Each structure stands twice: as structure tokens, then as C-alpha cells.
N, C-alpha and C positions, 0 to 999 in steps of 0.2 A: 504494500500500500504506500503510495507516494502522492504528493500534491504540491501545488504552489501556495506559499504563505506570504502574506503582505505584512510588513513590519512598519508601523507608522509612529513616529515620535509624538508623544502627547504634549510635552513641554518644549519641543523643538520642531522644526520643520523637516527634519531628516526623515527619509523613508527609503525602503529598499524591499526586495523580495528574496526569498530563499526556497529551498526544496525541503518539504517536511515528510517524515516517515514515522510510523508508530513502531516502537519496540516495547511490547508488553503494554504497560500503562504510562509510558514515557513518550511524549511527542518530541522528536529530535528535528530541529530545523537547522539546516546547513546553509550558510550564506557567505558571500565574499563581497563586502561593501565598504566603501571608504567612509570614515577614516578607520574603521575597525579591522579591516582586512578579513581574512578567512576565519570564521568562527562557527561554533555549534551551540545552539540554545537547547538545553535539555529541560523540557517542561514536564514536570512530574504531575500527571493528572490525578493520581491517587493521594499524593502528599505534596501539595503546592509549595510548602516551605522548603522542600528538598530540591528545588529547581536550581540549575547552575548553567554557567556559560564558560566555554573554553575558547580563548583567543589565541590562535596559532601564529599570529604575526609577531607576538612577543617571545614565543618559545615553541620548539617542535613538540615538547611535552609540557604544556602549560598547566598551572594550578587552576582548579575551578574557581570561578567567581560566583559567590552565592547570590541567589535571586529568589523572588517570591512571585507566584502567579495567582491571579484571581480569575477564575473561569466565569465568563459572562454569558456564553452560549455554548452548549455542547449537545449535539445529537448525532445521528448516524451519518449525516451529510456535511456538517459544518462545525468548526471549532473557532471560538473567539475568546481571547483572554487578554488580560492586562499583565504585562511583565514589568516588575519593579526590581531594579538593580542599583544599589547605592541610592542616589537621589534622582535617577532618571526613570521615566515610565514610558512604556511602549504599548500600543494596541496591536495585537497580532491576530490575524484572521486568515482562514483558508479552509480548504476541503481536502480530504483524503479519499481517493477512489477505493470503493469497497470497504469503507470504514465502519461496518456494522459492529465491530468489536468495541467501539467506543460506548455502546449502550451501558456497559457495566463499569465505566471509569468512575 
């Protein structure tokens, strides 16, 4: 299951898109956007405070940056959430093809 996810800054005008995939109850969004470079957002749908981001521009084996997500919409066709990392907030939305497994998240 994969899909396109749109990442829009709430407190900034920055926006970009990435490719999302589901690994169990974790939505992983991979993107390569300036000024962040290549990074992966791990959105833990079952434990939102356990979310994290890995920034590969700073290191080939980066330490995770802790984040928190707030799920605003979740069904078998669509995911929308607010990503909070340090003092920045991002609205993330997108669809996963064949994502019926999200019903139990």
C-alpha cells in the first residue's frame, strides 16, 4: 500500500509532498524537500506520542527527532493528521491505495 501525502506548514508557508506507506500501525512518509533534505516521518497511528522523524541530510544514521501527531480524519480511504515537532506544526493528508487495514488503527 502506497500513496501520495501532502505536507503543509501551519505556521509557515512551506509545503511539499512525499510517498506514504503503512507498516503495521505506522504510516511512514518519505520525502526529499528543501530545506530538510531527505527524511522519513514515522506517524504512529496507535501511539501518537511515539511518532518521530529521521533527517538523512545531517547523518546517514540519524537520531530520531521526537514528534506528536493528532489524527483529525482516519478511514479506509483517507488519512489527515497534525504533526507537531518542536515548535512547528504541519497538516498532513493523503490516501493509501487498498488501505482497509486502517479501520483498526
